[in-house]
N, C-alpha and C positions, 0 to 999 in steps of 0.2 A: 529247745532251747530253754524253755523256761525250766526244767527239770534241773538242766544244769545250774541254772541261778540258784535254785532252791537249795541244791547240793553246796553250793559255795557259800551261800548265805548261811546254810546251817554250820558248814564247819567254822566260820568267822565267828558263829555265837557261842560255839564248844569251846574256841580259843577262849574267848574272852570269859566265859566262867571259868577257864582253867587258870589265866591269869590272875581273876578275883581271888580262887581259891589259895594259889601257890601264893600269893602276895600275903596272906594271913595264917597259913599254912604249909609251909616251906618244904618240909618232909613229905607233902601228898605225892601222888601216883594216880594214875589214871587209865582207864579203861573204857571204850565207848563200842556200846552194842545197843540193837534193838530193844527196846524194856521185854523183859519177859513173857509179861501177858497181855502186852500193845506194841506191836511191832511198828508200828506208826509214830511212838513216841521214841525218841533218843534217849539213853541210859546214861548218864556219864558217870561210872563207879569211880568213886573216890577214896583211894585207901590213905588216912592218916591216922596217927597215932592220938590225935587231937579229941577233943568230946563231939561225938557224933552229932549230937542237937546244935552246936556253934557252928559244924561246918555246913550242915542242911539250912541255917538259920542265913549263914553268909550270903547264899545265893538265892535263896527263896523268892524275894522281890523280883531280883532279875530275871527268874526264869518264867515270872508270872508276866511281865512286861514283855519279854521277847515272845511269848505267845500270844498275848494280844497284837503287840506293833507288827510281828513278822507271820503269824501263824505257824512258828515252828517250835514243838511241844520238847525240851530236852529238861531231863531231870537228872538233878546231882542225887547218886544215892552212895552216901558215907559208908564206909567198911573199916573195921579195922584189918589193918596188914595180918597176915596169917602168924607170924610170930606173936603179936599180941595176943590172940584167939587161945581161949584154956581148954 
């Protein structure tokens, strides 16, 4: 039961971060995976043409609050979409 609650809470927090990002960066697309080098951390890959530092800054404080309050580690990883990479 506790595992199901944690999964549900994790999904709520992922959705919350997505909404924050979409409010500022409407072109953002997302992919959720375990972090490459730390599978207990959830990576929220965020693809947008916006300035990548601004994307990270938009949710950095909330990521920390989620970690402290809920014990859930989620990190938004901003990426340029394929069409913007050279």
